[in-house]
C-alpha positions in Angstrom: -75.5 -32.3 -58.2 -79.2 -31.0 -57.8 -80.5 -33.9 -55.3 -78.2 -33.4 -53.2 -79.1 -31.4 -49.8 -75.4 -29.1 -49.9 -76.9 -27.9 -53.1 -80.2 -27.3 -52.5 -81.4 -23.8 -53.1 -80.2 -21.6 -50.1 -83.2 -19.7 -48.8 -81.2 -17.6 -46.6 -80.1 -13.7 -48.0 -76.6 -13.7 -49.8 -74.3 -12.4 -46.9 -73.2 -8.9 -47.2 -69.4 -7.6 -47.6 -68.9 -7.0 -44.0 -70.7 -10.7 -42.9 -67.8 -12.2 -45.5 -64.8 -9.9 -44.3 -65.9 -11.1 -40.5 -65.0 -14.7 -41.6 -62.0 -13.9 -43.9 -59.3 -14.6 -41.3 -60.3 -18.2 -40.6 -58.1 -20.5 -41.2 -60.1 -23.2 -43.4 -62.9 -23.2 -45.8 -64.4 -26.2 -46.5 -65.0 -27.0 -50.3 -67.6 -28.8 -51.4 -67.5 -30.5 -55.1 -69.9 -33.2 -56.8 -67.9 -36.5 -57.6 -66.7 -36.6 -61.5 -67.4 -40.4 -61.7 -70.0 -41.2 -58.0 -71.8 -37.6 -58.7 -71.8 -37.8 -54.5 -70.8 -34.6 -52.7 -67.0 -34.3 -51.7 -65.8 -32.3 -49.0 -62.1 -30.4 -48.8 -60.7 -28.9 -45.5 -58.6 -26.1 -47.5 -56.6 -22.5 -47.6 -58.4 -19.8 -48.6 -58.3 -16.0 -49.0 -61.4 -14.1 -49.8 -62.2 -10.6 -51.2 -65.5 -9.9 -50.1 -66.1 -6.7 -51.7 -66.7 -9.1 -55.0 -67.5 -12.2 -53.3 -64.5 -14.1 -54.7 -62.5 -16.6 -53.1 -58.9 -18.1 -54.1 -57.8 -21.3 -53.6 -54.4 -23.0 -54.6 -54.0 -26.9 -55.6 -50.5 -27.7 -54.9 -51.5 -30.9 -56.9 -52.2 -28.9 -59.7 -54.7 -30.4 -62.4 -54.0 -34.5 -60.7 -56.0 -33.2 -57.4 -59.5 -34.8 -56.6 -60.8 -31.4 -56.3 -60.3 -29.9 -59.5 -60.7 -33.2 -61.5 -63.9 -33.1 -60.0 -64.4 -28.9 -60.8 -63.8 -29.4 -64.6 -66.6 -31.8 -64.8 -69.0 -29.8 -62.1 -68.2 -26.0 -61.4 -71.0 -25.2 -59.0 -69.7 -25.6 -55.5 -70.7 -25.1 -52.3 -68.4 -23.5 -49.4 -68.8 -23.3 -45.9 -67.0 -20.7 -43.5 -67.5 -21.3 -40.1 -71.2 -20.1 -40.0 -72.0 -19.4 -43.7 -73.1 -21.7 -46.4 -72.3 -20.0 -49.6 -72.8 -21.3 -53.6 -70.4 -20.9 -55.3 -68.7 -21.8 -59.4 -65.2 -22.0 -59.8 -63.1 -20.5 -62.6 -59.7 -21.4 -63.8 -57.5 -18.2 -63.8 -54.4 -19.2 -64.3 -52.7 -16.4 -66.6 -55.5 -14.6 -66.3 -55.0 -11.1 -64.4 -56.3 -12.3 -61.3 -53.9 -15.0 -61.0 -51.2 -12.9 -59.3 -53.6 -11.4 -56.8 -54.7 -15.5 -56.0 -51.4 -16.3 -54.8 -50.3 -13.6 -53.4 -53.1 -13.3 -50.9 -52.8 -17.3 -50.5 -49.5 -16.6 -49.8 -49.7 -13.1 -47.2 -52.6 -14.8 -45.0 -50.5 -18.1 -44.7 -46.4 -17.7 -45.3 -45.2 -18.0 -41.4 -41.3 -17.4 -42.6 -39.9 -15.1 -45.5 -40.4 -17.5 -48.7 -41.3 -20.5 -47.0 -44.2 -20.6 -49.5 -42.3 -19.7 -52.4 -43.0 -22.9 -54.2 -46.3 -23.4 -53.3 -47.2 -19.8 -54.8 -45.1 -20.4 -57.9 -45.7 -24.3 -58.7 -49.4 -24.4 -57.5 -52.4 -24.3 -60.0 -54.7 -21.0 -58.8 -58.9 -21.3 -59.1 -61.2 -18.6 -58.1 -64.9 -19.1 -56.9 -67.8 -16.5 -57.9 -69.6 -16.7 -54.6 -73.5 -16.1 -54.8 
């Protein structure tokens, strides 16, 4: 992973919570993982919820651990997240059944649900993930 420019050392100062809060309402983030077979960067566009004050980004995988990006994270948890003009390194954590699990689900549904109950199945059946942003 270190050989890829997306994962090189970040020379910019880490953004503060105000800067992170300014991008929390963006519709998508772009998550770059390392391919578990190829070792090459793999970027996806994905819904997210962000807790800027603790530098934690939450994701839900509807495909659970069958999703390529989740399978990649099992092998290599280091990621790069791009939101608007910010590019941030991070480390993924599996949080299903842990204290943060309901927070992740509630935050994502609150952000994206357009009609009451419209995302209930996705909320309840998805695999929650947390990214600690550096």
